[in-house]
N, C-alpha and C positions, 0 to 999 in steps of 0.2 A: 504494500500500500504506500509505504514511504517513497519507494522508487518511482511510482506513478506521479506523485505530487512533485518530486524533484524534477522529473522529466517535463511536466507541464510548466513548472516555473522556469526551467531552462529554455523552453520554446518561447514562452512569453517574453522573457528577458532578451533572448536573441532577436525576436521580432522588434522589440522596442529599440534596441541598440542599432540594429541594421537599417531599419526603415524610418522610424520616427525621428530619432535624434540626428541621424546622418542627414536626412532631408531638411531638418530644421536648420542645421548649420550651413548647408549648401544654399538654401534660399535666403538665409540671413546674409551670407557673404555676397550673393548676387544683388540683394536689395541695397546693402551698404555700398557696394561698388558703383551701382547705377546712381544712387543719390549723391555720392561724393563726386562722381564724374560730371554730372549735370551742374552741380554747384560750382565746380572748378571752371567749366566752360562758360558759365554765366559771369563769373568774376573776372575771367580773362578776356571778356568781350569777344568770344569766338562765335557766339550765337547771334543771329540778327535780332535787333530790338524792334519794338513796335514803331518807333519813330522812323527807322530806316525803311520799313515796309510801307508806312503811310506816305513817306516821301516818294517812294517808287510808284505807288498807285496814284499819287497826286498829279503825276505827269501824264496820265491817260486822259485823252480828250473826251468831251461830253458825248460825241457821237458813238464812241466805243462803249462808254458807260451805259448808254441806252440798251445796247444788245447784251451787255453783261448783266444788267438788272433784269432784262427780259428772260434770261436763262437762269436766274437766281444764283448768280456767281457768289454773292455775299453769304449765302447759305451753303452752297456746294463746295467751295474752295476749302474752308476750314474742315469740313467733313472728310474730304479726300485726304488732306494733309494728316489729320489725326488717324485715319485708317491706314495710311502708308507707314506712319510711325509705329503704330501698334503692330502691324505685320512685320516690320523690321525688328522690333524688340522681341516678338514671339519667336521669330526664326533664329534669333541669337541664343535662346535658352538651350543649354546642352541636353536637357531631358526631352524637350518637345521637338526642336528643330532638327 
């Protein structure tokens, strides 16, 4: 009877150490790396700011803006950018991609 309990405890402890704790540390390391990388890129001014994008879109003429508004560019462009960023990040995960 004692051997069955020890075997069950060994299986439970093995599952806990191999899957739960290992994945916790892996995901924590990925989260920490991504947050620190993004904060570094923002502090080093390597990412575009909203002012530079507003300046770029400010040079577009009113006749082009008519067709962009007709095609709902103000809604679709951020949607596409966020979808591409999410796809890029998901493909970089070593477990999924």
